[in-house]
N, C-alpha and C positions, 0 to 999 in steps of 0.2 A: 471869691472875692471877701477881702478882709478890709475893715475900716475901723481906725482906732484914732480916737482923740486923746489929748493930754490927761483929760480929768475923766476919761471913762474906760471900762473894759472893752477890749476889741470885740468887734461883730463881725462874723464871718459866716458865710453861705457856700455851700459847694453843691455841684450838680453838672449836667450836662448840656451841650447846646448842638443844634443842627441847623446849619446853615445852607440855604437854598438859594441859588439863583433863579430868576424867573425873568420873562421876556421884559418886563417893565421895572424891576428892580430885585428886591431880595425879601426871604422871610428867615427870621431867626426864631427857632423854638428853644425855651430853655426850660429843662427838665429836672426834676429831682433825681437822686441818686439810684431811686427805685424805678424811674421812669415816667413818673406822673408829669404832665404838663402843669409848669409853674406860669408860664406866661410866653405869648407869640407876639413877636414884633414883624410887622408887614410894612414895608417901605416900597412907594412907586412914585411916580411923575406926581401925583397929588399931595405926597407926604407921608406920614407914618401914623400907624395905628397900633397900639398896645392893647392885647386882649389878655385879661387874666380870668380864672374861673369864678372870683368871687366879687368881681367889680364891673362896672359898666366900661366900654371901652374909651381909650383915651386917645386924643388926636393932636398932633403938632405938625409944624411945616417940615421938620426933620426928626431923624431918629435921635440924634444928640438931643436936640430941644426937649423932645418927649420924655428921654431917660432923666433928663436934668428936673423935669417937672414930675415925674413919678417917683424917683428915688433921692432926688435932692442932691445928686452928684454929677458933675459935668463930664460924663464918661463919652469920649469920642467915638461913639459906635460907626458914624459914617465912615470914618477912616479904616474901620475894622476889615472892612472888604477888601483893602489893598494890604493891610498889615498881614491877613492870613496868607496872602499870597507871597509874603515878603519882599513887597514892594512899598516905595515911599508914597507913592499915589499923587494925585492931582492938587492935594492941599499945599497951603503956603505955610512957612513958620518952621520948617523942618531945619534942625539945627544938630551940631555935633554927632554927624553921621560916622559910624565906625564900620569897618568892612573886616571879613576875614581873608585868609591867604588866596581864596580862589575870587574874591570880589562880592560875595554875598554880604548883604547888610547884616550885620550883628546888633547894632544899636543906634538910637538916634532920639532927639526929643521933638516934640510936636504937641503945640496946643496945651503947654504945662504938663505933658506926659513924656516920662522916659520910657521907652520901648526897647525892649531887648529880645532878641531872637537867640535863643540859647542851643536849639538843635534843629538841623535840617535834614530832609530826606530828598528824593529826586524831585518830589513836587513842591517843595516850599518848607518854610518852618513847621516844626512839629512840636515845639516847646516856647512859649513866649511868656513874659512877665511885663505888664503895665503897671507902672507905678507913678502916684502924683500926690501932691500935698494940696489940699483945699480947705479953707476954712479952718485951718489948723488941724485938719483931720489926714491921717495917711490912709492913701486908698491903694491897694495893691489887688490887681487881679492876675491871676495865673492860669495860662490856658495851654491845654494839650491839643493838639491839632492832628486829627486823623483824616487824611484827604480820601474820598472814595476812589476804588480803581475805576479804571474805564472798561 
């Protein structure tokens, strides 16, 4: 993730994430490049909880609301579940859809984010870029997705 404003130097962080579907929602674990857990986001029917090693748990009605509260950026994490699978999902406000020669989605805009799927394998996108401009800050997330084998 990289965030840059016109009058500040770019801030960037990198790491790994693990996405796990559960019976009632999902769990997203964010890890440093060396494997240390930086944060864990759990979402179920009762809302979202963010756990970090150095702070009390934070709670909100949705993952998107929780990340806005925690990092000050409106990252549409609730839509990421669909995006990782190469789906447009159930959300509204999807526009500017582009597709490749076999009909797979290669890009679209949603919730003020430009989403680009750059590579696919048989299970879905393997590389994607999410970019947005919010409060005069450019926010770019680059994700490499490795789907587990059954």
